N, C-alpha and C positions, 0 to 999 in steps of 0.2 A: 504494500500500500503507500502511495505518495501523497502528501498533502501540501498546501499552500495557503498562506492568508493574503487577501487582498480586501479594497474597498471599492463598493459601487460609487462610480464618479458622475455619470450621467445623471443631469438634473431631475428627471423624471422616476429614477428608479427602476424596478424591475416592472413595468407594466405589460400590456398584452404583447406588443411588437417586440421589445427586447427577449420576453420570456419565449416567444416563437422562435427568434434567433437562436436562442441559447439551446433549444431543444433540438432546433436543425443542426447545431454544432456538435452536440453530444451523441445524438443518435447512431450515426454511423459507427461509434466506437464499441467494442465489446465488453469494455470493463464498465464497472458501475460506479456512479458518483453520487456522494453524499454531500450535502451543503450543511453546515452547523451555522444557523441565523440566530442571533439572539440566544444562544446556549441550545437551540432545538435542532435536531437532526432531519434534514428532509431529502427525499428521494429528487435527485436533480434530473432525473429523465420524465419528471411527471410534471407539464406544464401546470396542473391544478394546484399541486404543492407548492410551485414556484410562486403563482398568483395568490395564493392564501397566506404566504410568509410576509406579504408587505414588505418588501425588499425596498428601502428608500435610499435616495443618495447619502453616502457617508456611513452605509450600514458595512460593518465588517463581515466577510464571509470567509469561514475556513472550508476549504475544497478539497474533499478526500476522494480519490480516484484508487480502485482496486481491481485489479485484473490484466489481462494479457498485453493490452497496449495503454496502460495506466499513465504512461511518461507522456506520450503524444496526446491523451485526452487531457491531462492535467495543463500541459503547456496551451493547448489549444483554447481551453476555457480561460485561464488568466489571461491570456492575450485579447480575448473577447471582451472581458469586463474592464480590462485596464484600458481598453480603447473607447470605452463609452457604451459598450453595448449596441454598436451600430448607429448612435445618435451623434 
């Protein structure tokens, strides 16, 4: 398992459009992804969980990836979040 910590930097946080882009990014990977948001673990491959977590600008996320392509998945997700989630 690999993990990293980053902060959401886009002004609107994780609303529908960034959540869709996040899911589109992680779906091709075989690894599992878990996000730790405000102490709560959520499945990073579930758009409903992402939306329900109410992830706002400045929220610190711990990203945990576990599986055969965990390193590539973690790199892709951190780059996506650090780039502003497409916004």
